[in-house]
FILOLO-730697 format. One record per atom (N, C-alpha, C): z, x, y. Coordinates in steps of 0.1 Angstrom, whole numbers, padded with zeros to 4 digits, always signed. Example, Ala and Ser with C-alpha at 12.3 -4.5 7.8 and 13.67 -1.06 7.14 Angstrom:
2
+0078+0132-0057
+0078+0123-0045
+0078+0132-0033
+0071+0128-0022
+0071+0137-0011
+0079+0129+0000
//
This chain:
434
+0382-0055-0258
+0376-0042-0257
+0379-0034-0270
+0391-0034-0274
+0396-0027-0286
+0388-0031-0298
+0386-0045-0299
+0379-0051-0311
+0364-0046-0310
+0358-0046-0298
+0344-0042-0297
+0342-0027-0300
+0353-0019-0297
+0351-0004-0299
+0353-0002-0314
+0362-0010-0321
+0363-0008-0335
+0351-0012-0343
+0344-0023-0338
+0332-0027-0345
+0321-0017-0342
+0321-0011-0331
+0310-0001-0328
+0311+0012-0336
+0323+0014-0341
+0325+0026-0349
+0327+0038-0340
+0328+0050-0346
+0331+0062-0339
+0319+0066-0330
+0321+0074-0320
+0310+0079-0312
+0301+0088-0319
+0289+0089-0315
+0278+0097-0322
+0283+0112-0320
+0282+0120-0330
+0286+0134-0328
+0277+0141-0318
+0281+0153-0313
+0273+0161-0304
+0259+0164-0310
+0249+0162-0302
+0235+0166-0307
+0228+0154-0314
+0234+0142-0313
+0228+0130-0318
+0228+0119-0308
+0217+0111-0309
+0218+0099-0300
+0225+0087-0307
+0227+0075-0301
+0235+0065-0307
+0229+0060-0320
+0216+0063-0323
+0209+0057-0335
+0210+0068-0345
+0216+0079-0344
+0217+0089-0354
+0206+0100-0355
+0196+0098-0346
+0186+0109-0345
+0191+0120-0338
+0187+0133-0342
+0191+0145-0335
+0183+0146-0322
+0190+0149-0311
+0184+0151-0298
+0180+0165-0297
+0167+0168-0296
+0163+0182-0295
+0170+0190-0283
+0175+0201-0286
+0181+0209-0276
+0177+0223-0277
+0179+0232-0267
+0175+0245-0268
+0184+0253-0277
+0179+0264-0283
+0186+0269-0294
+0199+0276-0290
+0201+0280-0278
+0214+0285-0273
+0224+0275-0273
+0221+0262-0269
+0230+0251-0269
+0232+0247-0283
+0222+0247-0291
+0223+0243-0306
+0233+0252-0313
+0233+0265-0309
+0241+0275-0315
+0256+0272-0311
+0258+0268-0299
+0271+0264-0293
+0277+0252-0302
+0268+0242-0303
+0272+0230-0311
+0276+0233-0326
+0267+0243-0332
+0270+0247-0345
+0283+0254-0346
+0286+0263-0336
+0298+0271-0336
+0311+0262-0335
+0309+0251-0329
+0320+0242-0328
+0323+0234-0341
+0314+0234-0350
+0316+0227-0363
+0318+0237-0374
+0330+0238-0380
+0333+0248-0390
+0323+0249-0401
+0319+0238-0407
+0309+0238-0418
+0296+0245-0414
+0291+0241-0402
+0278+0246-0397
+0280+0262-0394
+0291+0265-0388
+0293+0278-0383
+0294+0288-0395
+0301+0284-0406
+0302+0293-0418
+0289+0294-0425
+0282+0283-0426
+0268+0284-0432
+0258+0293-0424
+0259+0292-0411
+0250+0300-0403
+0253+0315-0405
+0266+0318-0405
+0270+0332-0408
+0265+0337-0421
+0265+0328-0431
+0261+0331-0445
+0246+0334-0445
+0238+0326-0438
+0224+0327-0437
+0220+0340-0430
+0226+0344-0420
+0223+0356-0413
+0225+0368-0422
+0236+0367-0431
+0238+0378-0440
+0228+0378-0451
+0223+0366-0455
+0213+0365-0465
+0200+0371-0461
+0197+0369-0448
+0184+0374-0442
+0184+0389-0440
+0196+0395-0438
+0197+0409-0436
+0192+0418-0447
+0181+0424-0445
+0176+0434-0455
+0171+0428-0468
+0168+0415-0468
+0163+0409-0481
+0150+0402-0478
+0141+0401-0488
+0129+0393-0486
+0132+0379-0490
+0123+0370-0488
+0126+0356-0488
+0128+0352-0503
+0121+0357-0512
+0123+0353-0526
+0137+0357-0531
+0141+0369-0528
+0154+0373-0532
+0166+0364-0526
+0163+0361-0513
+0173+0353-0506
+0174+0339-0513
+0163+0333-0516
+0163+0319-0521
+0168+0319-0536
+0167+0331-0543
+0173+0331-0556
+0188+0331-0556
+0194+0333-0544
+0208+0332-0543
+0213+0318-0540
+0222+0312-0548
+0226+0298-0546
+0233+0296-0533
+0241+0306-0530
+0249+0305-0517
+0240+0305-0505
+0229+0313-0506
+0219+0313-0495
+0212+0299-0494
+0208+0294-0506
+0201+0281-0506
+0209+0270-0500
+0222+0270-0504
+0231+0260-0499
+0233+0261-0483
+0233+0273-0478
+0234+0275-0464
+0222+0269-0457
+0210+0272-0463
+0197+0266-0457
+0197+0251-0457
+0202+0245-0468
+0202+0230-0469
+0211+0224-0459
+0223+0230-0457
+0232+0225-0446
+0226+0226-0432
+0221+0238-0430
+0215+0240-0416
+0203+0232-0413
+0196+0227-0422
+0185+0219-0420
+0189+0205-0414
+0201+0202-0416
+0207+0189-0410
+0215+0192-0397
+0214+0204-0393
+0221+0207-0380
+0212+0207-0368
+0217+0207-0356
+0209+0208-0344
+0201+0221-0343
+0204+0232-0350
+0197+0244-0351
+0183+0243-0356
+0181+0233-0365
+0169+0232-0372
+0158+0227-0362
+0161+0218-0353
+0151+0212-0344
+0151+0218-0330
+0159+0229-0329
+0160+0235-0315
+0147+0242-0311
+0145+0242-0298
+0133+0249-0292
+0138+0257-0279
+0128+0265-0274
+0131+0273-0263
+0122+0270-0251
+0126+0274-0239
+0117+0271-0227
+0112+0285-0222
+0099+0285-0219
+0093+0298-0214
+0100+0301-0201
+0105+0314-0200
+0111+0319-0188
+0125+0314-0186
+0132+0308-0196
+0146+0304-0194
+0155+0316-0193
+0167+0314-0188
+0176+0325-0185
+0179+0333-0197
+0181+0327-0208
+0185+0334-0221
+0173+0332-0231
+0161+0335-0227
+0150+0332-0235
+0150+0340-0248
+0153+0354-0247
+0153+0362-0258
+0164+0358-0268
+0175+0355-0263
+0187+0351-0272
+0183+0337-0279
+0177+0328-0271
+0172+0316-0277
+0162+0318-0288
+0153+0327-0286
+0142+0329-0297
+0148+0336-0309
+0158+0345-0306
+0164+0352-0319
+0171+0341-0327
+0178+0332-0321
+0185+0321-0328
+0174+0313-0336
+0163+0309-0329
+0153+0301-0336
+0147+0308-0348
+0143+0321-0347
+0137+0328-0358
+0147+0331-0369
+0160+0332-0366
+0170+0335-0376
+0171+0322-0386
+0167+0310-0381
+0167+0299-0389
+0153+0298-0396
+0142+0299-0389
+0129+0295-0393
+0123+0305-0401
+0127+0318-0400
+0121+0328-0409
+0126+0326-0423
+0138+0320-0425
+0143+0317-0438
+0137+0305-0445
+0131+0296-0436
+0124+0284-0440
+0109+0285-0444
+0102+0295-0437
+0088+0295-0438
+0085+0303-0451
+0072+0302-0456
+0068+0308-0468
+0064+0323-0465
+0072+0331-0460
+0069+0344-0457
+0060+0346-0445
+0050+0355-0447
+0041+0359-0436
+0030+0348-0435
+0032+0337-0429
+0022+0327-0427
+0011+0331-0418
-0001+0326-0420
-0012+0330-0411
-0010+0324-0397
-0006+0311-0396
-0002+0304-0383
+0013+0301-0384
+0020+0303-0374
+0034+0299-0373
+0036+0289-0362
+0045+0279-0363
+0047+0269-0354
+0054+0276-0341
+0050+0270-0330
+0056+0275-0317
+0071+0272-0315
+0079+0282-0311
+0093+0279-0309
+0095+0273-0295
+0085+0271-0287
+0087+0266-0273
+0085+0251-0273
+0091+0245-0262
+0089+0232-0260
+0075+0228-0257
+0069+0217-0261
+0055+0215-0258
+0053+0212-0242
+0041+0216-0239
+0036+0215-0224
+0031+0201-0222
+0036+0194-0212
+0031+0180-0210
+0023+0179-0197
+0023+0189-0188
+0015+0189-0176
+0001+0191-0179
-0008+0188-0169
-0022+0190-0170
-0028+0199-0159
-0040+0203-0160
-0047+0212-0151
-0047+0205-0137
-0049+0192-0137
-0049+0185-0124
-0038+0188-0115
-0026+0190-0121
-0014+0194-0113
-0016+0208-0106
-0022+0217-0114
-0024+0230-0109
-0034+0230-0098
-0045+0222-0099
-0055+0221-0089
-0049+0216-0076
-0041+0206-0078
-0035+0200-0066
-0026+0209-0058
-0017+0216-0066
-0008+0225-0060
-0015+0237-0054
-0025+0241-0061
-0032+0253-0056
-0038+0251-0042
-0043+0239-0040
-0049+0237-0026
-0038+0235-0016
-0026+0231-0020
-0015+0229-0010
-0010+0243-0007
-0008+0252-0017
-0002+0265-0014
-0011+0274-0007
-0024+0275-0012
-0033+0285-0006
-0042+0279+0005
-0044+0266+0005
-0053+0261+0015
-0068+0263+0011
-0070+0267-0002
-0084+0270-0006
-0086+0262-0020
-0097+0256-0020
-0101+0249-0032
-0109+0258-0041
-0106+0260-0053
-0112+0270-0062
-0127+0266-0065
-0131+0254-0063
-0145+0250-0065
-0152+0246-0052
-0146+0250-0041
-0152+0246-0028
-0166+0253-0025
-0167+0265-0028
-0179+0272-0024
-0185+0280-0036
-0196+0276-0041
-0202+0282-0053
-0206+0296-0050
-0209+0299-0037
-0214+0313-0034
-0203+0323-0032
-0190+0319-0030
-0180+0328-0027
-0174+0335-0039
-0167+0347-0038
-0162+0354-0048
-0148+0348-0051
-0147+0339-0062
-0135+0332-0064
-0123+0341-0068
-0126+0352-0074
-0116+0361-0078
-0110+0369-0066
-0118+0371-0056
-0114+0378-0043
-0106+0368-0036
-0110+0355-0036
-0103+0344-0029
-0088+0343-0036
-0088+0344-0049
-0075+0343-0056
-0066+0354-0052
-0071+0366-0050
-0063+0378-0046
-0058+0375-0031
-0066+0370-0023
-0062+0367-0009
-0051+0356-0009
-0053+0346-0018
-0043+0335-0018
-0029+0340-0023
-0030+0350-0033
-0017+0356-0037
-0010+0364-0026
-0018+0371-0018
-0013+0379-0007
-0006+0370+0003
-0010+0358+0004
-0003+0348+0014
+0011+0344+0009
+0014+0346-0003
+0027+0343-0009
+0035+0355-0011
+0047+0356-0005
+0055+0368-0006
+0058+0371-0021
+0062+0362-0028
+0067+0364-0042
+0055+0370-0050
+0043+0363-0049
+0031+0367-0056
+0027+0381-0053
+0027+0383-0039
+0022+0396-0033
+0031+0407-0039
+0044+0405-0038
+0054+0416-0042
+0052+0419-0056
+0052+0409-0066
+0052+0412-0080
+0038+0417-0084
+0027+0412-0078
+0014+0417-0081
+0013+0432-0077
+0017+0435-0065
+0017+0449-0060
+0026+0458-0070
+0037+0452-0075
+0046+0460-0083
+0039+0464-0096
+0032+0454-0102
+0026+0457-0115
+0014+0466-0114
+0006+0464-0103
-0005+0473-0100
-0001+0487-0098
+0010+0489-0091
+0015+0502-0088
+0020+0509-0100
+0028+0501-0109
+0033+0507-0121
+0022+0510-0131
+0012+0501-0132
+0002+0503-0143
-0008+0514-0138
-0008+0518-0126
-0018+0527-0121
-0011+0542-0118
+0001+0543-0121
+0009+0555-0118
+0007+0565-0130
+0000+0576-0127
-0003+0586-0137
+0010+0594-0139
+0013+0596-0152
+0025+0603-0156
+0022+0618-0158
+0011+0621-0164
+0007+0635-0166
-0008+0635-0168
-0013+0648-0167
-0028+0648-0169
-0033+0642-0182
-0024+0642-0192
-0029+0636-0205
-0024+0622-0207
-0015+0617-0199
-0009+0604-0200
-0012+0596-0187
-0021+0587-0188
-0026+0579-0177
-0014+0570-0170
-0006+0565-0178
+0005+0556-0173
+0015+0554-0183
+0027+0547-0180
+0037+0544-0190
+0034+0529-0194
+0028+0528-0205
+0024+0514-0210
+0035+0504-0210
+0047+0509-0216
+0058+0500-0218
+0063+0494-0204
+0063+0503-0194
+0067+0498-0180
+0057+0489-0175
+0044+0492-0177
+0033+0484-0172
+0034+0470-0178
+0036+0469-0192
+0038+0456-0198
+0049+0448-0193
+0060+0455-0190
+0072+0448-0185
+0069+0442-0171
+0062+0450-0162
+0059+0445-0149
+0049+0433-0149
+0040+0433-0159
+0030+0423-0161
+0037+0410-0165
+0047+0411-0175
+0054+0400-0179
+0062+0394-0168
+0068+0402-0160
+0075+0396-0149
+0066+0388-0139
+0055+0394-0137
+0046+0387-0128
+0042+0373-0133
+0037+0373-0146
+0032+0360-0151
+0044+0350-0154
+0056+0355-0156
+0067+0346-0159
+0073+0340-0146
+0072+0349-0135
+0080+0345-0123
+0071+0340-0111
+0058+0341-0113
+0049+0336-0102
+0043+0323-0107
+0043+0313-0099
+0037+0300-0103
+0023+0301-0108
+0019+0293-0117
+0005+0293-0124
-0005+0290-0113
-0002+0283-0102
-0011+0280-0092
-0018+0293-0087
-0011+0304-0087
-0016+0317-0083
-0021+0325-0094
-0013+0326-0105
-0017+0335-0117
-0030+0330-0124
-0031+0317-0125
-0043+0311-0132
-0056+0315-0124
-0054+0314-0111
-0066+0317-0102
-0071+0331-0103
-0061+0340-0106
-0065+0354-0107
-0071+0357-0121
-0066+0349-0132
-0070+0352-0145
-0083+0345-0149
-0085+0333-0144
-0095+0324-0148
-0105+0320-0137
-0107+0327-0127
-0116+0325-0116
-0130+0325-0121
-0138+0316-0116
-0153+0316-0121
-0161+0326-0114
-0171+0331-0119
-0178+0342-0113
-0193+0339-0115
-0201+0342-0104
-0216+0342-0104
-0222+0355-0105
-0215+0366-0102
-0221+0379-0102
-0211+0390-0108
-0216+0402-0112
-0209+0411-0120
-0197+0416-0112
-0198+0417-0099
-0187+0424-0091
-0175+0414-0092
-0177+0401-0092
-0166+0391-0093
-0160+0392-0107
-0169+0393-0118
-0165+0393-0131
-0157+0406-0135
-0161+0417-0129
-0154+0430-0130
-0140+0429-0124
-0139+0423-0113
-0126+0421-0106
-0118+0413-0116
-0123+0402-0121
-0115+0394-0130
-0110+0402-0142
-0119+0411-0148
-0116+0418-0159
-0105+0429-0156
-0105+0433-0144
-0095+0443-0139
-0082+0438-0135
-0080+0424-0135
-0068+0418-0131
-0055+0424-0136
-0055+0427-0149
-0043+0432-0156
-0043+0448-0156
-0052+0454-0149
-0052+0469-0149
-0054+0474-0164
-0066+0470-0170
-0068+0472-0185
-0067+0486-0189
-0069+0495-0181
-0069+0510-0185
-0055+0514-0189
-0045+0506-0185
-0032+0509-0189
-0026+0498-0199
-0027+0486-0195
-0021+0475-0202
-0029+0470-0215
-0042+0474-0215
-0051+0468-0225
-0057+0479-0234
-0064+0488-0228
-0072+0497-0236
-0063+0509-0241
-0068+0515-0251
-0061+0527-0257
-0071+0537-0263
-0067+0548-0267
-0076+0558-0272
-0084+0553-0284
-0078+0546-0293
-0084+0540-0305
-0080+0525-0307
-0089+0518-0313
-0086+0505-0315
-0079+0503-0328
-0067+0497-0328
-0060+0495-0342
-0066+0484-0349
-0062+0483-0362
-0067+0471-0370
-0059+0459-0365
-0067+0447-0364
-0060+0436-0358
-0048+0431-0366
-0049+0432-0379
-0038+0427-0387
-0026+0437-0386
-0028+0449-0384
-0017+0459-0381
-0010+0455-0368
-0019+0451-0358
-0014+0448-0345
-0006+0435-0346
-0011+0426-0353
-0004+0413-0355
+0010+0416-0362
+0011+0424-0372
+0023+0427-0379
+0033+0434-0370
+0027+0443-0360
+0036+0450-0351
+0042+0439-0341
+0033+0430-0337
+0038+0419-0328
+0049+0411-0334
+0048+0409-0347
+0057+0399-0353
+0070+0406-0356
+0072+0419-0354
+0085+0425-0355
+0093+0423-0342
+0087+0418-0332
+0094+0416-0319
+0095+0401-0318
+0107+0396-0315
+0108+0381-0314
+0101+0375-0303
+0100+0382-0291
+0093+0377-0280
+0078+0377-0282
+0073+0387-0287
+0058+0388-0290
+0054+0378-0301
+0062+0377-0311
+0060+0368-0322
+0059+0354-0317
+0068+0350-0308
+0069+0336-0303
+0057+0334-0294
+0053+0343-0286
+0041+0341-0277
+0028+0340-0286
+0027+0347-0296
+0015+0346-0305
+0015+0333-0312
+0027+0329-0317
+0028+0315-0324
+0024+0305-0314
+0028+0306-0301
+0026+0296-0291
+0011+0295-0288
+0004+0306-0288
-0011+0307-0286
-0018+0300-0298
-0014+0303-0309
-0020+0296-0321
-0018+0281-0321
-0006+0277-0317
-0003+0262-0316
-0011+0255-0305
-0013+0261-0294
-0019+0254-0283
-0033+0257-0281
-0039+0267-0287
-0053+0271-0286
-0061+0271-0299
-0054+0268-0310
-0061+0267-0322
-0072+0256-0322
-0084+0259-0325
-0095+0250-0324
-0092+0237-0332
-0094+0226-0325
-0092+0213-0332
-0105+0205-0331
-0109+0200-0343
-0122+0193-0343
-0119+0178-0342
-0107+0175-0340
-0103+0160-0338
-0102+0157-0324
-0105+0165-0315
-0102+0163-0301
-0116+0164-0293
-0115+0158-0281
-0127+0158-0272
-0130+0172-0268
-0121+0180-0265
-0122+0194-0258
-0121+0205-0268
-0119+0203-0281
-0116+0213-0291
-0102+0219-0290
-0094+0214-0281
-0080+0218-0279
-0071+0208-0284
-0059+0213-0290
-0049+0203-0296
-0044+0194-0285
-0045+0181-0287
-0040+0171-0277
-0049+0171-0264
-0061+0178-0264
-0069+0178-0252
-0062+0184-0240
-0052+0194-0243
-0044+0199-0233
-0048+0214-0230
-0057+0214-0219
-0061+0228-0214
-0050+0236-0209
-0041+0229-0202
-0030+0236-0195
-0022+0243-0205
-0018+0237-0217
-0010+0243-0227
-0017+0256-0232
-0030+0255-0235
-0037+0267-0240
-0037+0278-0230
-0040+0276-0217
-0041+0286-0207
-0027+0292-0205
-0016+0284-0206
-0003+0290-0204
+0001+0299-0216
-0004+0295-0228
-0001+0303-0240
-0009+0316-0239
-0021+0316-0234
-0029+0328-0232
-0022+0338-0222
-0018+0332-0211
-0011+0340-0201
+0002+0346-0206
+0008+0338-0215
+0021+0343-0221
+0020+0355-0230
+0008+0358-0235
+0005+0369-0244
+0004+0382-0236
+0001+0382-0223
-0002+0393-0214
+0012+0401-0212
+0011+0414-0214
+0023+0422-0213
+0030+0425-0227
+0021+0423-0238
+0026+0427-0251
+0015+0435-0257
+0018+0441-0270
+0007+0448-0276
-0004+0439-0280
-0002+0426-0281
-0013+0417-0284
-0020+0411-0271
-0018+0418-0260
-0025+0414-0247
-0040+0412-0248
-0044+0400-0245
-0059+0397-0245
-0065+0400-0232
-0078+0402-0232
-0086+0404-0219
-0101+0402-0221
-0107+0400-0210
-0123+0399-0211
-0128+0412-0216
-0137+0411-0225
-0143+0424-0231
-0154+0430-0223
-0160+0423-0213
-0169+0428-0204
-0170+0421-0191
-0180+0424-0182
-0181+0417-0170
-0193+0408-0170
-0195+0402-0181
-0206+0392-0182
-0204+0379-0174
-0214+0375-0167
-0213+0362-0159
-0219+0350-0167
-0226+0353-0178
-0232+0342-0186
-0223+0337-0198
-0214+0345-0202
-0206+0342-0214
-0192+0347-0211
-0182+0340-0218
-0168+0345-0217
-0164+0349-0231
-0160+0361-0233
-0156+0366-0246
-0142+0373-0244
-0132+0368-0250
-0118+0373-0249
-0114+0380-0262
-0107+0390-0261
-0102+0397-0274
-0090+0406-0271
-0081+0407-0281
-0071+0417-0279
-0078+0431-0282
-0071+0442-0279
-0077+0455-0282
-0075+0459-0296
-0084+0455-0305
-0083+0457-0319
-0097+0454-0326
-0098+0459-0338
-0110+0456-0346
-0106+0453-0360
-0116+0451-0369
-0113+0448-0383
-0117+0459-0392
-0120+0471-0386
-0123+0483-0395
-0112+0487-0403
-0114+0490-0415
-0103+0495-0424
-0095+0483-0429
-0100+0471-0430
-0091+0460-0434
-0091+0459-0449
-0100+0466-0456
-0100+0465-0471
-0103+0451-0476
-0094+0447-0486
-0096+0433-0491
-0090+0422-0482
-0085+0426-0470
-0080+0417-0461
-0090+0414-0449
-0102+0419-0451
-0112+0418-0440
-0115+0404-0435
-0115+0394-0445
-0118+0380-0442
-0107+0374-0433
-0094+0377-0437
-0084+0373-0429
-0083+0379-0416
-0087+0392-0415
-0087+0399-0402
-0097+0392-0393
-0110+0390-0398
-0120+0384-0390
-0116+0370-0385
-0109+0363-0393
-0105+0349-0390
-0095+0351-0378
-0086+0360-0379
-0076+0362-0368
-0083+0366-0355
-0093+0375-0356
-0100+0379-0344
-0109+0368-0338
-0115+0360-0346
-0123+0349-0341
-0115+0339-0334
-0102+0338-0335
-0093+0328-0328
-0093+0332-0314
-0098+0345-0310
-0099+0349-0297
-0114+0350-0292
-0122+0356-0300
-0135+0359-0296
-0144+0346-0297
-0142+0337-0306
-0151+0326-0308
-0142+0313-0308
-0134+0312-0298
-0126+0300-0297
-0130+0290-0287
-0137+0279-0291
-0142+0269-0281
-0131+0263-0272
-0119+0261-0278
-0108+0256-0270
-0104+0265-0258
-0103+0278-0261
-0099+0288-0251
-0110+0289-0240
-0123+0290-0246
-0135+0291-0237
-0136+0278-0228
-0135+0267-0233
-0136+0255-0226
-0125+0253-0215
-0113+0258-0219
-0101+0257-0210
-0104+0266-0198
-0109+0279-0200
-0111+0288-0189
-0122+0283-0180
-0133+0278-0186
-0144+0273-0178
-0140+0261-0170
-0132+0252-0176
-0127+0241-0169
-0119+0244-0156
-0111+0254-0158
-0102+0259-0147
-0111+0265-0136
-0120+0273-0140
-0129+0280-0131
-0138+0271-0123
-0141+0259-0130
-0150+0249-0123
-0142+0239-0115
-0129+0240-0116
-0120+0231-0109
-0121+0216-0115
-0122+0216-0128
-0123+0203-0135
-0111+0201-0145
-0109+0190-0148
-0098+0186-0158
-0104+0179-0170
-0096+0176-0180
-0101+0168-0191
-0103+0153-0188
-0115+0149-0191
-0117+0135-0189
-0114+0127-0202
-0103+0121-0203
-0099+0114-0215
-0105+0101-0217
-0118+0100-0217
-0125+0088-0219
-0125+0084-0234
-0126+0071-0238
-0126+0067-0252
-0137+0075-0259
-0133+0080-0271
-0143+0087-0280
-0154+0078-0285
-0150+0065-0288
-0160+0055-0294
-0160+0043-0284
-0168+0044-0273
-0168+0033-0264
-0175+0022-0271
-0171+0009-0267
-0176-0003-0272
-0191-0005-0268
-0199-0009-0277
-0214-0011-0273
-0216-0021-0262
-0226-0018-0254
-0229-0028-0243
-0233-0041-0248
-0229-0052-0241
-0233-0065-0244
-0246-0069-0239
-0256-0073-0247
-0270-0076-0243
-0270-0091-0241
-0273-0096-0229
-0275-0110-0226
-0288-0114-0230
-0290-0127-0235
-0303-0132-0239
-0312-0133-0226
-0325-0133-0228
-0335-0133-0216
-0334-0147-0209
-0335-0146-0196
-0336-0158-0188
-0350-0164-0189
-0350-0179-0189
-0363-0185-0191
-0369-0188-0178
-0362-0188-0167
-0368-0191-0154
-0375-0180-0147
-0374-0167-0153
-0381-0156-0148
-0388-0148-0160
-0397-0140-0156
-0403-0132-0167
-0393-0122-0172
-0391-0122-0185
-0381-0114-0191
-0382-0099-0190
-0371-0091-0186
-0372-0077-0186
-0369-0071-0199
-0375-0061-0203
-0373-0055-0216
-0359-0049-0216
-0352-0050-0228
-0339-0044-0229
-0339-0029-0228
-0328-0023-0225
-0327-0009-0223
-0330-0001-0235
-0329-0005-0246
-0332+0002-0258
-0345-0002-0265
-0354-0006-0256
-0367-0012-0262
-0375-0001-0270
-0373+0012-0266
-0380+0022-0272
-0373+0029-0283
-0361+0024-0286
-0352+0030-0297
-0359+0027-0311
-0358+0036-0320
-0365+0034-0333
-0358+0023-0341
-0346+0019-0337
-0340+0008-0345
-0342-0006-0338
-0350-0007-0328
-0353-0020-0322
-0360-0028-0332
-0356-0041-0334
-0361-0050-0344
-0376-0055-0341
-0377-0058-0327
-0390-0064-0323
-0396-0055-0313
-0410-0055-0313
-0417-0047-0303
-0420-0057-0291
-0426-0052-0281
-0429-0059-0269
-0437-0072-0271
-0447-0071-0279
-0455-0083-0281
-0449-0095-0287
-0440-0092-0297
-0432-0102-0303
-0423-0108-0293
-0415-0100-0285
-0406-0106-0275
-0414-0114-0265
-0426-0110-0261
-0434-0118-0251
-0438-0131-0257
-0442-0131-0270
-0446-0143-0277
-0435-0153-0278
-0423-0148-0283
-0412-0157-0285
-0408-0163-0271
-0408-0155-0261
-0404-0160-0248
-0414-0172-0243
-0427-0169-0245
-0436-0180-0241
-0434-0192-0249
-0432-0191-0262
-0430-0202-0271
-0417-0210-0267
-0407-0202-0264
-0394-0208-0259
-0396-0217-0246
-0404-0211-0237
-0406-0218-0224
-0414-0231-0227
-0425-0230-0236
-0432-0242-0239
-0424-0253-0246
-0415-0249-0255
-0406-0258-0261
-0397-0265-0251
-0392-0257-0242
-0383-0263-0231
-0390-0273-0223
-0403-0270-0220
-0411-0280-0212
-0414-0292-0220
-0419-0290-0232
-0424-0302-0240
-0412-0311-0245
-0402-0305-0250
-0391-0313-0257
-0382-0318-0246
-0379-0311-0235
-0370-0315-0225
-0376-0315-0211
-0384-0325-0208
-0391-0325-0195
-0381-0325-0182
-0370-0329-0185
-0360-0330-0174
-0352-0317-0172
-0355-0307-0181
-0347-0295-0181
-0349-0287-0168
-0361-0288-0161
-0362-0281-0149
-0353-0285-0138
-0351-0299-0137
-0341-0304-0127
-0328-0300-0130
-0324-0300-0143
-0310-0296-0147
-0307-0281-0144
-0318-0272-0146
-0316-0258-0143
-0314-0256-0128
-0321-0264-0120
-0320-0262-0105
-0307-0266-0100
-0300-0276-0107
-0287-0281-0102
-0275-0271-0106
-0276-0265-0117
-0265-0257-0123
-0270-0244-0128
-0267-0233-0122
-0272-0220-0127
-0266-0217-0141
-0274-0211-0149
-0270-0208-0162
-0274-0219-0172
-0279-0230-0168
-0281-0241-0177
-0292-0237-0187
-0302-0229-0183
-0313-0225-0191
-0308-0217-0203
-0299-0208-0200
-0293-0200-0211
-0286-0208-0221
-0279-0219-0216
-0272-0228-0225
-0282-0234-0235
-0293-0240-0230
-0303-0247-0238
-0311-0237-0246
-0313-0225-0241
-0321-0215-0249
-0313-0211-0261
-0300-0212-0260
-0291-0209-0272
-0294-0219-0283
-0296-0231-0279
-0299-0242-0289
-0312-0242-0295
-0323-0238-0286
-0336-0239-0290
-0340-0226-0299
-0335-0215-0296
-0339-0202-0302
-0339-0203-0318
-0330-0210-0324
-0330-0211-0339
-0342-0217-0344
-0349-0227-0336
-0361-0233-0340
-0374-0224-0339
-0373-0213-0332
-0385-0204-0330
-0390-0199-0343
-0382-0193-0353
-0388-0188-0365
-0396-0199-0372
-0390-0211-0372
-0398-0222-0380
-0411-0225-0374
-0412-0225-0361
-0424-0228-0354
-0434-0217-0356
-0430-0205-0356
-0439-0193-0359
-0445-0194-0372
-0436-0198-0382
-0441-0200-0396
-0451-0210-0397
-0449-0221-0391
-0459-0232-0391
-0473-0228-0385
-0472-0221-0373
-0484-0216-0367
-0491-0206-0377
-0485-0198-0383
-0490-0188-0392
-0498-0195-0404
-0491-0206-0409
-0498-0214-0420
-0510-0222-0415
//
């Protein structure tokens, strides 16, 4: 045993598997592992000091700051991620951004999500929704699905309590000039969407509607007069910059871009064809300044937007419009919402299915035309196929008089001989033409 242990070498350090690869951990745990390693701990303290009150270019010009970054890229902190709704989520995100804000090229248009990837599918939500509520979201096309979703929530104590809580908070008038306390409304909304299972929250947010009464109920789900609307619409880039000053809001926005950014390489326009990840990221934005919502009660189209516009963007108007289109003209988000409302999931069928195999015509029966006979790429027309078939039949009768008996004894024999005779057909046609 001692010899085997000596050959195996020392045990892998914390945060690595036996093959030397870093095992991804949440950032709180990664911080604990770094604190236990003197070199990592000192470099991490140095980096935090480098980031305090300096822009990225100034920081990278400092050799000590550069050295700290290089060391930390080899530590568990570099690969760490966070879980939505974890006990120390804010602390985890603060640790994540303390590393990655030093590594990114400043204010990037899209930032990578600090959250662990979502692996579940909408089919899991549909299955659990029917178990919890006893109602299928696609069972009755004439019913008000948004009203059904509210009834289902009321049957669950946790959902009913937290929903009543945010409705009460967001509807409470503070003064004749102040409709509500927006900060408290946002906090209550975040608690609802973080603590209530998505089997209930998704049905409230993404219920399908056939009439305006239903669509208006869906639009009013988050009490938009308090959580969404304001006296004036701010510029979208200003709103994004405000969001990025808060670690939690920044993380949710980065998660939305990661999971809902339109992908032209997928069947559904969603990254990884994962509707569940996109809808979860959308719900995660509710309760922040970047809160999105339906812009109207239309039943024919779904348009989502945060409360902002691109007026006053100056030379940044193109970037602002691009940012806004990620909400208003996003096929991934629209498809995901429609899929949930219709009670359907992603059909991950092959994108390039193999072409169907066409069998040669049978000689014992009148040949049926192939499925693609009317296609513009068909080599022969009907008359040529009929002529070839009749010549083939005559050849079979003249050259092999015993063939009929052979075909009767063993099925498929005619196809066997037809394969040998068909190469002679072009020669015979040429002779007839001459």
